[in-house]
C-alpha positions in Angstrom: 46.4 26.7 166.6 44.9 28.6 163.9 44.0 32.5 163.8 40.2 31.9 164.3 40.8 29.4 167.6 42.7 32.3 169.5 40.1 34.8 169.0 38.3 34.9 172.5 35.1 36.4 173.5 35.1 38.1 176.8 32.0 37.1 179.2 31.1 37.4 182.5 32.2 33.8 183.5 35.6 34.2 181.9 37.4 34.1 178.6 35.4 31.8 175.8 37.4 30.9 172.6 35.3 31.1 169.7 35.9 27.5 169.4 33.6 27.2 172.4 36.2 25.6 174.9 36.7 27.6 178.2 40.2 29.1 179.1 40.7 30.1 182.9 43.2 32.7 183.8 45.7 30.6 185.0 45.9 28.9 181.3 46.0 32.2 179.5 48.8 34.0 181.9 50.8 30.9 181.3 50.4 31.2 177.8 51.0 34.8 177.6 54.3 34.2 179.9 55.5 31.6 177.5 55.0 33.7 174.4 56.9 36.6 176.2 59.8 34.4 176.8 59.8 33.3 173.2 59.6 36.7 172.0 62.7 37.8 174.4 64.7 34.9 173.4 66.4 36.0 170.1 67.5 39.1 172.4 69.2 36.9 175.0 71.1 34.9 172.6 72.3 38.3 171.0 73.6 39.8 173.9 76.0 36.8 174.4 77.3 36.6 171.2 80.7 35.6 170.5 84.0 37.4 170.5 86.7 37.0 168.1 90.1 35.9 169.2 91.7 39.4 168.0 89.0 41.0 169.8 89.6 39.2 173.2 93.2 39.7 173.1 92.8 43.6 172.6 90.2 43.3 175.6 92.3 41.4 177.9 95.5 43.9 177.4 93.3 46.8 177.8 91.6 45.2 181.0 95.1 44.7 182.5 96.1 48.2 182.0 92.7 49.5 183.1 93.5 47.4 186.6 96.9 49.0 186.6 95.5 52.4 186.2 93.0 51.6 189.2 95.6 50.4 191.4 97.8 53.7 190.4 95.2 56.0 191.6 92.9 53.8 193.8 92.8 56.3 196.5 91.9 59.1 194.1 89.1 57.0 192.5 87.7 56.1 196.0 87.8 59.9 197.0 86.2 61.0 193.7 83.4 58.2 193.1 83.7 56.2 196.4 83.2 52.5 195.7 81.3 52.7 192.4 84.4 54.2 190.9 86.3 51.0 191.6 83.4 49.2 190.4 83.1 51.0 187.6 86.5 49.9 186.4 85.9 46.1 187.4 82.9 46.5 184.9 80.2 45.9 187.6 78.9 49.2 187.0 78.2 50.1 183.6 79.8 48.7 180.4 82.4 50.8 179.1 85.3 49.2 181.2 87.4 46.7 179.1 87.1 44.5 182.3 83.3 44.2 181.5 82.5 40.6 180.4 86.2 39.7 180.6 85.7 36.3 181.5 84.1 35.8 177.9 87.3 37.1 176.3 89.8 34.9 178.5 87.5 31.9 177.8 87.4 32.6 174.0 91.4 31.9 174.1 91.3 28.7 176.3 92.5 26.5 173.3 95.5 29.1 172.9 96.8 28.1 176.1 99.5 25.2 176.4 98.0 24.2 179.7 94.1 24.6 179.6 93.1 23.1 183.1 96.1 25.5 184.6 94.6 28.4 182.4 91.0 27.8 183.4 91.8 27.7 187.4 93.9 30.9 186.9 90.8 32.6 185.1 88.8 31.3 188.2 91.0 33.1 190.4 90.9 36.1 188.8 86.8 36.2 188.6 86.8 35.4 192.2 89.3 38.2 193.1 87.7 40.5 190.9 84.2 39.6 192.8 85.9 40.0 196.1 87.0 43.5 195.1 83.6 44.4 193.7 82.0 43.2 197.0 84.4 45.1 199.2 84.0 48.2 197.2 80.1 48.1 197.4 80.3 47.4 201.1 82.3 50.6 201.6 79.7 52.5 200.2 77.5 51.6 202.9 79.4 50.6 206.0 79.2 54.2 207.6 75.3 53.5 207.7 75.6 49.7 208.8 75.8 48.1 212.0 78.7 46.1 210.8 82.1 46.9 212.2 84.7 48.7 210.1 85.4 51.8 208.2 85.1 52.7 204.4 89.1 52.7 204.3 89.4 49.4 205.6 86.9 47.9 202.9 88.7 50.0 200.2 92.1 48.2 201.5 90.7 44.9 200.9 89.1 45.9 197.5 92.5 47.2 196.4 94.3 43.8 197.6 91.7 41.9 195.7 92.4 43.9 192.6 96.1 43.4 193.2 95.8 39.7 193.4 93.5 39.8 190.3 96.1 41.6 188.1 98.9 39.4 189.3 96.8 36.3 188.3 95.5 38.2 185.1 99.4 38.8 184.0 99.9 35.3 184.4 97.1 34.3 182.1 98.6 36.7 179.8 101.8 35.1 179.8 100.2 31.4 179.0 98.7 33.1 175.9 102.0 34.6 174.9 100.6 38.2 175.3 102.8 41.1 176.6 101.5 42.5 180.2 102.3 46.1 180.2 
């Protein structure tokens, strides 16, 4: 479409391009939406940029340590910050935790594992447990105001259990990658 064809006149019956063909609102909105998606596509692609193997190893080791620190002070974190403190370490509140986007880091090292199928299964288990820990911590924030049964302490205990399971499997993955779990 050339520049002149895209110019339109506004009339009482709708939009009329200078070329003389009528455009209804639906066509205009669909075209505008498609243009907006196209304009955002490069940003989405850059947000999912690949990670180097050395950066992935550093992030994995730092994430393992962060989960250890969380487990060491779980009661203190929940007392000071509630469920969002746990979720912050898990990388679901904010982007400062090394656990944020950890799946990308682990997947970058899949080929470095001697047993990629076992490695992927272990990674999926880590991610399931992290999601469970996040869900339990989130629920603890609202259980006191809910008609559901339970107490924040019960939800925090389940969250801590899921973090423990995730960290254990995380350590196994680090072993498959020959990384030292500290």
